[in-house]
Every structure is written in structure tokens, then in C-alpha cells.
N, C-alpha and C positions, 0 to 999 in steps of 0.2 A: 433313721427304720424308720418306713413307709407303716404305712397303714390304713385297712380303708374306710370312709366315708362316704356315711350316708345320709340325705337328707331329707325326709318326711311328717308331715304331718304340723313342719313350720319347725321342726328340733335337726342340729345331726347332729349324728352318733358318729363322736369317732374312736374306730378298730380300733385294738393294739393286738401285737401276738398270740397273747393269751385270752384275750377274744374268739381272736382269729381259730384257734387250736381249740375250740371247747366248738366253736359250733360256725363252721360254713360256709353257712348257704342262707342268707337271710330273700325272702319273699314280702312284696310289699309293692306302692302305687311309690315312687319318689320320687321327688321334683329333680331331686342329683343324687350320682352318685358313680363310688371308685374306688383312688386309689393317691395318695399323697405323700409324702418325707417332708422335710421343714421349707425346702427352695420349692421344689416339681408340685405340680395335680395332672391325673389324667385321671380323666371321668364319661362320661355323658352323661347327659344334660337333656333336662324332662322326657327318661323315656319311656316314665310312666308305669300304668302293675309289672315288673318285672321282679323275674330270682335273679336274684346274680349268686357269684359264689366265687372265691376267694379260696387258696392255694400258697402259702410260702413254701419258698427257693431254694437253695445252697449253694451259693456258687464255688463248685468245685476249689481245694488248697492247693494255690502250688508249691511244687513242690522244695520243699524248705524253706520255709516262709511262715516267719514268727507271727503272726498277725493275724482275727478273726476271723475269719470267712465270711464273705456277705452274703446278708437273706436280701432274697429280693419276694417282691407276691406276686403273684398273678391271677390276675382280677380277670372275671366272665360271665352277660351277661345276654338275658333270654328276654324279648320281650315280647307277649302275646301274638307275635306274626303278623302284627299290619303289614300295610302297606307306604304305611308314612315316614319317610329317611330318617335314621335314629343321627342326631349330635353327638358329636366328641369335641371337647376339649380334652388337649395338651397341655403346656411349658408352664412356665414359671406362672408364682403365686405375688403377682403385678397387682394391684392396688386396684390400676385404673380396668389397666384389659377385663381383669376379671366383675365388673364392676360393669363396664359398659356391658358384658355379652348379656345381664343379669345382675338385679341386684340383688341376689338372695347368695349372690356366688365370694363374693366378698367374704363368708365365717366361715370359708375354707381356710386362710389366714388365723390363724391362733394368734389373737393379740394381750390376752388370757383379760384381765382382772379391769386394765385398765382400759382397755380398746375407745369409752370414753373422751375418756385423756389422751392415747397413742391416734388412734385415728385426725382429730382434726390435725395432730403434731405435721402427720404426716401430708395428710393432702396441703400442709403448705410445704412443707419441705419441699413435694412433687414443683407448685406453683410458682415454686421463689426461686428454682432449678430449670422449670421453662425460658423461667429471664434468663437467669443465669448460666449454666449449661457445665456447672461440677458440685458438684455436689459434698465437698467440702469447702466452700466458696457459700452456699447453698446454706449446711446449716454453721458457719461463723452469724450469714448476715439474720439466721431467723433466731441464732442464740441474742443477739442481738439486738431485733426486737423485740420479744421473753422480755427479754431487760431493760427496753424502752418501757413497756409496760407496765411490766412489774415497781419502776423506778418508783411512783406516789404511796405507795403502802411502803415502800421497800423506807423512807422518809423520815412519810409520817413516823414507824415504827425509830426508828436513829430517835429523832424529836423529841416520842417519849421514853424514851432508856435515859436521854439526857436531863431529862425533865426528872424525873427519881434518883439519877444521882447525886442531883441538887436536893436537893430533899433526906439526901441516906442521911447526912449524916444530925439533921435535926433527928427521925425516925426515931433513930439509934440511942439520944441525946431523950426522945419521949418514954422507952422503953427503958 
């Protein structure tokens, strides 16, 4: 389901269908604004002070179809009428592409509360894929590298557990 995006004053607002039904128009000084679904985004970049309007549109259901018809989200933006041309982006939510346009645009991708882990892993995966050219092998190699980094900690944990198992009979005797 597509939803609205508004980035203003260093904060990204994601607008769901309920938010848009309640309030279809927004005015402000936006850094970027538009519409995004799970994989794609269309937005105006640095539109400045402008008025944004969202309108849900239903696609008519085909005759005899049983699935729920899709909902689209139309949006329009009105600027102050300056001579500066507007910049738009329409495409996939690709981390590297969005970061190349503007560092704050990567916030369009919803990584959730584990973004501090996901973003470095994604960048690592993309870096490895740049050399290998196959995401399947890139995932396998990244997994091997992570396990190699974690090996000393895992080894220490196993050694500690074995020592505890060795003294367990003595501990039971004391109890």
C-alpha cells in the first residue's frame, strides 16, 4: 500500500491511508515530499515552501475478479511559483542511488528500529556484490566473514562452558 512522505525540519512523516483520508492537504517547507510503497518512491526533492495534496484512487475491479482492487495514491505539489526548476525522483528505493542524490533521502527506506545494524550490513553486502556480481554468493561470503569475526567470542564462550561442566559435579557435591 502506497503512503505519503513528508520530510520537514529534520523529521520524516509517513502518511497512511487513514492520515490522508483525515487530512489530504499539507503545507510547509519540505526538504522532500512524495509517495512511496515498499519498493518504489516518487518525490519532489527540495521543493521548499509548498502545498502538497494527496488523493486516493481505486482501480475498478475486473468483471468476475475475486481479489480486492488496488488502491493508488495521486499527489500534486504547488510551489511558490519561482523560476527555479523543480527536481523529482521516481525509482526504486536503492540505498546507494538515494544516498548519491542526498544523504537524507535514505530515510525513505524504512529499516525499522535496527537501522544501526541493517545499514552497515546492507552496505557490506553491496560492496561484496560489486566484486562477485551475484547476491547469492555475496550473502554466503558475508555470512562466512561475520562468522570469522565472531569466532573468537564463540570460542571463548565454548571454553567457558566446558570449564563450568567440569566443575559442575563439585558444585553439586557442595550443594
